N, C-alpha and C positions, 0 to 999 in steps of 0.2 A: 549325400545330402549337401546342398549348397550352403556353405558357411558364411557367405557374404550377403547381407540383406540391406538393400537400399530403400530408404523412405524419402520421398520427394514431396515438396509443397511449393506454393507459388514463390516464396521468398527464401526457402531453405532446402538444404540437402543433408542427408544423414546416411552414413554407411556404418553398419554394425557387423563386427566379425564374431562369429560364434564357434570358430574352430577350437577355441579353448574358453576360459572364462570370458563372458561377453565383453567386448571392448569396442568403444567408439573409435573408428579409424578416421572418420571425417565428419565434421559438423560445421556448416557455414553456408556461404552463398551457393546458389544452384550451379551445378557443374555442367549442365547441358547433356548432350548425347555423348556419353563416354562408356568405355568398358570398365566396369567396377574393379575388375582385377588389376587394371592398369594403375589405379590409385594406390592399391596395396604395394604393387611392385615399385612404384615411384617413391614411396615413403619407407621402403625397407631400410632398417637401420643396421649398421655394421656392429660386429662384436669387437670389443677392445680389451687390451690387457687391464687387469685389476677388477674385472667384472666376473659375472657368472658365465657358465658355458651357454646358457640360454637367457636372453633378456626377459625378465618377467613382464607380462603385459601391463600397461596402464589401464586396467580394466575398470568397468563400472563399479565393481566391488573388488579392489585390489587385495591380493592375498599375501600376508607375511609368509605363509607356508610355501609359497611359490617363489620367494626371494624378493618380494617387493619391500624396499627399505623406507618408503614414505609411511604415512599413517594408513594402516589397513582399513578397508571399508567395513569389515565386520570385526568387532572386538567383543570377546566374551569367553566364558569357560564353564565347565561343569564344577560341582562342589569340590572335587579333588584337584582342580586346576587343569585337568586334561581337556583336549579339544579346544585349546586356545588359539590354534593356528590351522584352521580347516583349509582343505584344498578341494575345490568343487570341479566337477565335470558336467558338461552339458548333457541333459537327459531328454530334452525335447524343445522344439521351437514351433510356435504358432504365429502365423501371419494373417492379419485381417485388415484389409484396406491399408491404411497408413499407420498401423500399429503393430507392435511386435511384443510377444511374450516369450521369454526364455526361462526354462526350468533347469535348475542345476542341483546336483546332489553330491554329498560327501557321505558315503556309506560308513566310513570309519567313524566319523564324528556324529553320524545319525542326524544330519542337518540337511535341510533343503532351502534353496533360494528360488524366488520367482522375481524376475526382472521384467518390468513392463515399460514400454516406451511408445509414445505416440508423437506424431509430427503434424502440425497444422500451421498456425501462425507462430507457434513456438514449439520447442521440444519439451515434452512433459514426461518425466521419468520417476519411477518409484521402485523400491525393492522390499520384498518381504522375506522373513526367515521363519522356518517352521521346525520345531523340535520333534524329531521322530524317535529320540532316545528314551530310555526308561527313567532317566533322572532329569532333574531340572537343569535348565541352561540359564546362567546369569548373563544377560545381555548388557554390555557396557556402551556399545555404539553400533549403529548401522547407518551408513551414509551413502550418498550417490556421488560418484566421481566423474567429472567431465574433463577430458584432456583438452589442452589448448595448444595452438601452434607455437613454434619456437620464437617467432617474431613478436609475440605479445609480451611487452615488457613494461607495462604501466597499468596500475589499478586505480579505479575510482571507487572510493569507499564512502560509507555513510555513517556519520556520527550524529550527536545531538544531545539534547536534554529537554526537560519540560519547557515549553514555550519557545523552543528553538530546534524543532525537529528537522530531520532529513538534511542536515548540513553535509556538504560534500568536501572531500579532500583527495588529492592525487598523491600517489606514492609510486616511486620507481620500484619495479619488481625485478630485482637482480637475483642474487643467490639467496637461498633460505626460504623462510616461511612467514606468512602473515596470518595470524590467528585471531578470530573475532568470536568471542563467546558471550552469550546473553543468559543470565541466570535470574532474571527479574520475574519470571512466571507469566509474562505476556510478551508480545512482540517487542515492546520497549521503545521509549523515546531515544535511547542512547545508541542502540546498535540494531537498526532494522535489518532483516535478513536479505540483503541485496548487495550486489557488487557488479561492477563492469570492469572488463579488461580489454586492452587494446594496444595498438602500436603507440610508442611514445609520441605525445603531442596530439593524440586523436582529439577530434572536436565534434561539434554537433553534426557536421556534414562531411567529415573527412576521417579516414583511417578505418581499418578493420576493427570492429567492436563486438565483443560478446558480453552478454549480461546473464546473470543467474540469480534466482530468487527461490527461497524456501517458503512454500505456502503452509505456514504453521503459526499458530497464535500463542505458543508457549516458549520454552527455552530452546535455543538453537546454537549451533556451532558452524562456523564457516572457516575454511582453511584454503589458502592459496599458497602453493609450494612449487619451487623450482628444484628439481632433483640434481644431484651431482652429475648425472648423465645428460643434463640439459632439458629433459622433458618437464613440462609444466602442467599443472592441473589445479582445478578448484574442486572442493569437496564440501557438500552441504548435508546437514542432517539435524535431527533433534538432539539436543544436549540432555543426556540422561543422567540423573543423580544416582549415586551408588544404591543398588538394590531396587531401583525404580521399576525395572522390567525384568522379571524372572519368569521364564517360560517353562511351565510344567509340561510333562509329556503330552504331545498333541496340540500344544498352543503355538500361536504365531504372533509376530509383530510386523507391522508394515510402516515404512517410512512415510513422512509427508511427501507430497509431490515436490519435485524440483523442476522449476520452469526456467528454461534457458532460451535466449534469443540471440540473433546476430543481425548486424546491419553495417553499412558503410556510413559510420557516424553514429553518435548517440541518439539523435532524433529518430532515424529509421529503425535503429535497434529497439528503442522503447515502444515503437508501434506494436511489436510482437506481444509485449505485456498488455498494452491497452486492448488489443483485439481479443486477447485471451480473456480478460476481464469481461468484455462485452458479450462473449459467448458462454462463459461459465457461470456468471452471476445471475441473480434474479432479473428477469427481463420485464421492463415496464414500458408500455407503449406511450403512456402519458408523459408530457413534458415534465422536467424536474421543477416542482413547484417552488416559488419564492417563499422563503421561510422568514418568520419573525420569531426570535427566541427571547424569552423573558429574562435570562440570567443577568446580563449586564445592564438591563433596564431597571431591575428591582431586587435582584439577589434573593434573600429570604423574606423580604417584606411583601407578603402576599395579601394585601388588602384587596378584597374582591372588586370594589369600585375602581381601584387603580388598575387592576388587571383588565377589567372591561374597557376602561379608557384607553389603555395601551392597545387593545384589540381594535378599537375604533380607529385609532391613529394609524395602525398597521394597514387596515383595510383601505383607508383613505389614500395611502400612497401606492397601493397595488399589490400588497402581500397576498399570497395564496394559501399559506399554511401557518397557523399560529401554534407555537410550541410552548407549553407551560413547563418551566424548568424546575430545579430543586426547590423544595419547601412546601409542597402541596399536601404532604402525607404525615400521618402519625404525629409525633412530638417534634417534628423537624422545624424548629425555629432558628436553627443555626447548624454549624457543622459538627456538633458534639453529640447529637441525639437523633433517634428516629429511624436510622437506616435499618431495614429489615421488616418494618411495619408498613407494608404497601397497601394501606387503606387510607381513604381521604380523611384529612384532619377535620374533625367537627369544630375545632376552635377557630380555624381559618375559613372553612367553607361549611357553615352549619347546615346549609341546604344541599350539600354535596356538590359535585362538579357539573351536574346536569344543567343547571341554569347558565353557567359560564359556557359550556359546550354549545348549548342552544344559541347563546348570544353570538359566539364565534361563527357557528354554522349559518346563522341568520345574516351575517355580514358577507357571506359567500366564500368563507375560508374553511379549510380543513382544520381539524384539531389534533395536536400532537402532545406527547407528554414525556417527561424525563424519568428514568428509573436507574437504579444502581443495584441490581438484584444479587450480585455476588458478594455484597458487603453487609456488615452489621455493626451498629454502634453498641458498645456495652450498655449505654443508656437507651435501651429499647425494650419493648415488650417481648420481642423474639428472644433476645439474649437472656433476659431474666428467666424466661421459661426454658430455654435450651442453651445453657452456657457451653455444653459439649459439642454444639454444632459449629465449631470454628475450625479452620484448617491450620491447626498448630499441634505441636507436641504437648499433649495435655499435662505432661509432667513439668513443664517449664512455663515461666511467665512469658506471655506473648508480647511481640513487638507491635506497637500501634503505629499506624500511618494515617494522617489526617483524622485522627481520633476514631479510627475504625479498624475492624478486623475483617478477614476474608471468611465468608461462610463456606462450610464444607458441603458443597452441592454434590460431591461424590457419594454422600450418604443418601440412601433411598428416601428416608423420611424428610431430610432437609430439601432434597430435590423436589419431592412431591409438594412440600409446603410452598416453595418459591413458585413452582409451576402453577399451583392452585391460585395463589394470590394474583399473579400476572394474568392468568386466564380469566379470573373473575373481573379484573379491572377492564380487560378488553371486551368481555361479554356484556358488562353492565353499562359501558359508555361508548359513544360514537367516536372512537379514536382511530385515526388513519395512520399515525406515525408514532414510533417509539424511539427516543434517544436513549441508548443503552450505554451507561457510563461505567468506568472502573478506575477509581481515583488513587489506587495505591498498588505497589508491586507485592508479590508474594515473598514472604521471608520464612525460610525453613518450613515450607508447607508440609504438613504431615496428616495422613488419614489412616486410621488404624495402626499408627506407629510407623508407617512406611512413607517415603517421599511421595508428595501428592501433586506435583505440578502437571504431569501428563494426564493423570486421572481427572484433575480439575478442568483441563482444557477440553478433554473429550466430553465431560459432563456439560460444559458450556455449549459445545456444539449440539449435544443432544437436546438441551433446553431450547436453543434457538430452533432446531428442527421441529420439535414438538409444537412450539408456539406458531411457527409458520404453517404447520399442517392444520392447526385449529383455526388460524386466522390468516388465510392466504392473501387477503387484500390489505393487510397492514404492512407498512414499510418500516424498516429498522435501520438505525444508524449505529455504527460502532464508534464509541468515544471512550478513551481511557485517559482521563486527565488531559485531553487533547489527542495527540497522535500516538498514543502508547500501544494501540492495537490495530495496526494497519498491515494487512497481508492478504494474499489472494485466496486463502482458505476462509477467513472471516467474511470476505466479500462474496463467497458463494451463498451466504446467509443474510447479507445486509445490502441495502441499496446505496449506502453512503457511509463515508468515514468522516470524522471531524479531524481536520488536518492539524490543528493546534489550538490551544486555549488562548494563544496570542493572535489578536486580529489587527495589531498595528500593521498598516500596509507595507511599511518599509521592511519589517521582519518577514511578513508574509510573502513578499516577492521572492525571497530566498527559499523559504519553507516550501512554497508551492512549486517553485522550479525544481527543487530536489525531488519532491513527491511526484511531479509530472514524468519523471523518468520511469516510474512504475505504474501509475494510475492515470486513466483518462479523466478529464475535468468533471464530467457529470456525476461522478461518485465522490467528489472532494468538496466538503462543506467549506464555503468561503463567504464571510459575512462583512457587511459594511457596518462598522462600529461608530461610536460617538467621535466627535472631533478630537477629543483627548482619549488616547488608548488606555484601557484599564491596566494592562500588564506592564507598560513601559512609561506611561504618563507623557508620551510624545504626542504632539498635536499634528494633524495632517489635513490637507484639503479634501473636500468631497470628491474632486476629480481623481485624485490619487487613490483614495479608498475605492472608488468605483472601478477604475482601470484594473486594480488588483483583484477585487472580488468577482469581477465579471467573468474571469476565466476559471470558473468552478461551478458548484451548485450554490447559487446566490442566496444570501439571507441578509437580514438586518438585525443587529443586536445592539440596541440602545433604546433609551426612553424617547421614542419618536415624538410623542406629544410634547415633550419638554424642549424639543429643538425649535429654533427660530422658524418662522414661516418660510424664509428663504431656504433654510436647510431642509425642511420637509419637502419643498418643491424640488430641490436637487435630488433627494432620495427617490422621489417619484420618477424623475427623469432617468435615474440610474436603473430603476426596475424596468421602465419602458425600453431602455436600451438593451437590457438583458433579454427581455422577451423577444425583441427584434432579432437578436443574434443567437438566441438559445439553440435553434436547430443546427446552426453551423458549428458552434463550439462543442456541442454535445454529440455530434455525429461525425465530425471531421477528424482529421489527423492533427494531433498536437505538433507544433513546430517550435524549435528553439534556435536562437542564432548566437554565434560567437561574437562577443563584443569586448571592449575594455571593461575592467572591473567596475567602473563607475556607472555602467549602463547595464540594463537587463532588457532583452528583447525576445519576444515569443509571440505565439498566436495559434491560429487554427486554419488549416487548408481544408476545403471541402474534399470529400473522397474523390470526386470526379474532377477536382481542381478547377471547378467553375467559379469559385470565389474564395476569398480569404479575409480574415480579420487579424491584424497584427498590432501589437503594443510595443511602444518604445518608452522605457522608463528611465529617467535620470535619477539614480540613487543618491549620488554624492557629486560634488564638483569634480570636473575632469581636469587633468593636467593641461589639456589643450583648450584654446579659447573657442574653436569651432569644432563641433562634434564630428566624429568620423562618419564616413558614408555608411549607410545601412544596406547591407547586402542581403537579398532574399532568395536563397537557392531553393531548389526542390520543385519548381513549377515547370511545366512543359516549355521548352525553349521557344517553340514557334507560336505559342499562344500569346494573344495580346490582351492586356488588362487595363481597364480604366481605374486609375488611382484616385481615391477621394479621401479627404480627412473626415473623421467622425468626431464631432464636437462632444466633449465630456461635460457633465454638469459642473459649473464653476471652474472651468479650465483656465489655467494661468501658464503662460509661456515664460521664457527667460528674457534677460536684458540683451537686446540687440537693436542696432539702428535699422536693420531690415532682416526679415526672415525669408527663407527660400520662396520664390514666387509661387511654386506649385502648392505650397502650404498656405501662405498668407492670403493669396487671392481666392483660395477655395475653388479654383477652376480645375476641372478634371484633366488629368495627365494620362496619356496612353503609352504604355511600355510593354515590351515583350518579356516573356519569362527569361529569355537569354539576357536581356538588359538588366533585369532585376537581380540576376545572379552575378553578372560580371561587373557592372558599374554601380548598380543599386540606386538608392535615393539619398539625397542630402537631407538629414533631419533638421528641424528647427533647433535653435538654442533653447535650452530648458533650465529652469531653476532646479536645484536638488529637490528630490521627493515630489516630482511631477511626472506625468506620463501623457502620451498622446496615442490616439488610435488611428489606424489607416485601414480602409476597406478596398479590396481589390475585386473587381468584377470582370469576368472574362467577356471579351467582345466577341459576339457571335458572327 
């Protein structure tokens, strides 16, 4: 039986060795026409003093029982402590098109593994373990391990917090281990399950780069380790709490999908994630509708006349979807009460929501609504009736967050109640869109006395799946106090994520850039706010807010009717600009460019490279008086492009006696892709917190 299995795709190559525990021997750029065995022979490692007689493979599930001294891929034991270091042998291999399944057994430990791998725009791998023994097996961890080449010596990691998500930091990867654990019960603002690794100094268009993501919406663990023998690997999996997974005889556990990509530079590598999202997620052929969200316009002050007036103003500037945020239900007049009572408030809407929905629909807009179904306030009808329906250790005082507790939807009765209320809401009203929020992390979650994070996450998926089955035309957004639940598994059930509760454009430039390394723009909510940002109190120009929000799923989040006529006109211009370039931004390839720290440059190239739209944002004052040339790699060298400026609403440039003629005169300039990559464009001088747009149109 052939033990080497090669999977190939347009941009990737993979060689898996199944002569022993399945091991990835090569993952990266296409190798072309080669003899697969030559790869193994070329990479054969010598045995050295101080080691074992046989070097243990850096397998997809490395084994301590075979002499692997890093973190084993499988950690667990039976009640007496035995079977803590299993050793598996390959029992069978199934190949189907560009996917592979390898079954492994350990007859002594009475355990089975099933490793599945597929290759397309990305590598997608998962592992399951099955307990064949007569006693229970306590599972502590099961992860997917990806080996990386020796020349990979730098990591790009992601940190953050509420209102500052997806911040990036580079660290040198020498000896030892980098460990990232998330215990917040959701994907988290602080440690999203994503990393990149590459050659020191890798950039957007240079250097070998690998990326890995865990598609999971609960706790996770990521490890990057260089062993003493020089080998490097990254390992990703669900972080399990003690006793969270106990496999009875005949039961199984499956890891979340690990999705891995490769490219020469961060930008091409991230395309693998983007194309995977576009293929795995809910497919919508309709354009991403312009949203108006009521939150920063009125907060909890739901006066029906004011809401209708806001809808009128939204329709007048070109909004296509009107979303009623927090405050429409139960006793929800502030953030201390009402969560869990998902019925329309008779105090605020005595005639129900139907008149408002009819008004919105009559203006030509869809209607959307905000919910937070996983949460409950102690001041609510639901909690008073069912205080035992919360995800806590009932023997202890619960920890509140934002005046709320987490509802235990792992219980059949609580699950049925939430499903019933949301189903009724969608059955009884013409609702096209649901913004699903989760405003607090899980603290010591317990259900029936056992750790409850995993069960909660699975119940959440089941709730989404049931609602989507019953209401296939309703779109869903994943929001968790902003960007606290963003991963490729939740995006199999939602059309959009809310990147951050902060819509200050200066902060959003960095947030959206970090997030663009994982997600394509059409699934990332990006709103134009008021001139003064709610979260930072910083003021900004309409042009800067527009240039920032344009490269996402555009929305407006302010009291539109209270803005000056000039500001309303500029918002309308921004929406018209979004509609013009929406097909390009939402179907093209995201591109980012390396610049000095005071500048952020990015955009979208059409898939066929027929056109492009790029943004150049001056974040802060530069050390140099004249901005550095703007290089635009990644276009066909022989193609010729007409370069035109795109005017932003309320655009303001910087102080200069003259600006570059190609910009100031507004006359088309024709350059080749080779020129754009090698000598580029001289940008105009800009004030801090301003941006410009440039459109490239291929000359036929």
